[in-house]
C-alpha positions as CSV (number, residue, x, y, z in Angstrom):
1,M,199.0,142.5,-41.1
2,L,199.1,139.5,-38.9
3,V,201.0,136.6,-40.0
4,K,199.4,133.3,-39.4
5,R,201.7,131.2,-37.3
6,G,201.5,127.5,-37.2
7,I,201.3,125.1,-34.3
8,G,205.0,124.5,-34.4
9,F,205.8,128.2,-33.6
10,R,203.3,128.1,-30.7
11,I,205.1,125.1,-29.2
12,I,208.7,126.2,-29.9
13,A,208.4,129.8,-28.8
14,P,207.5,129.2,-25.2
15,A,210.0,126.4,-25.0
16,V,212.8,128.7,-26.2
17,V,211.7,131.4,-23.7
18,I,211.7,128.9,-20.9
19,M,215.0,127.5,-22.0
20,I,216.6,131.0,-22.0
21,L,215.1,131.8,-18.6
22,F,216.3,128.5,-17.2
23,S,219.8,129.1,-18.7
24,L,220.0,132.5,-17.0
25,V,218.9,131.1,-13.6
26,L,221.3,128.2,-13.9
27,Y,224.1,130.5,-14.9
28,Y,223.5,132.7,-11.8
29,V,223.2,129.7,-9.4
30,A,226.3,128.0,-10.9
31,A,228.3,131.3,-10.7
32,H,227.3,131.8,-7.1
33,T,228.1,128.2,-6.1
34,V,231.5,128.3,-7.8
35,S,232.3,131.6,-6.2
36,D,231.4,130.2,-2.7
37,L,233.4,127.1,-3.3
38,I,236.5,129.1,-4.3
39,H,236.1,131.3,-1.3
40,E,235.8,128.3,1.1
41,E,238.8,126.6,-0.5
42,L,240.9,129.8,-0.1
43,E,239.8,130.1,3.5
44,R,240.7,126.5,4.1
45,R,244.1,126.9,2.5
46,V,244.9,130.0,4.5
47,Y,243.8,128.2,7.8
48,D,246.0,125.2,6.9
49,K,249.0,127.4,6.1
50,I,248.6,129.3,9.4
51,N,248.4,126.0,11.3
52,S,251.5,124.6,9.4
53,I,253.5,127.7,10.2
54,S,252.5,127.5,13.8
55,R,253.5,123.8,14.0
56,N,256.8,124.5,12.3
57,Q,257.5,127.4,14.7
58,K,256.8,125.2,17.8
59,T,259.0,122.5,16.4
60,L,261.8,125.0,15.7
61,E,261.4,126.5,19.2
62,K,261.7,123.0,20.8
63,N,264.8,122.1,18.7
64,L,266.5,125.4,19.6
65,L,265.6,125.0,23.3
66,D,267.1,121.5,23.2
67,K,270.3,122.8,21.7
68,A,270.5,125.6,24.2
69,A,270.0,123.2,27.0
70,L,272.8,121.1,25.7
71,F,275.2,124.0,25.8
72,S,274.0,125.4,29.1
73,Q,275.8,122.6,30.9
74,A,279.1,123.3,29.2
75,Q,281.9,124.4,31.7
76,E,282.5,127.6,29.8
77,V,278.9,128.6,30.1
78,L,278.8,127.7,33.8
79,D,282.0,129.8,34.4
80,A,280.5,132.7,32.6
81,Y,277.4,132.6,34.8
82,E,279.5,132.4,37.9
83,I,281.4,135.5,36.8
84,A,278.1,137.3,36.0
85,Y,276.6,136.5,39.4
86,N,279.6,137.9,41.2
87,G,278.6,141.4,40.1
88,N,275.5,143.6,40.7
89,L,272.8,142.1,38.5
90,N,270.7,145.2,38.7
91,N,273.4,147.4,37.2
92,E,274.3,146.8,33.6
93,D,277.5,148.9,33.8
94,D,278.9,146.6,36.5
95,P,281.3,144.1,34.9
């Protein structure tokens, strides 16, 4: 019992099949592209954060070194060094 199909069905059926196949391919390509973009963005953010932390650490080190250098010339510090160098530097029990 074959049903006679008109010309409209013969044109629309392949178009629907092609549209479904094209939609599936487009979905796969779009999902893959979005996944890659998200991965690249996350890598970039992590890299930027690591660089930011490194820059902040270097700035903090410089600031602390500047402050330490300021106090290293204080008379109390110089006196403490003078007392320390009077003893035996290789023996930690030597006052």
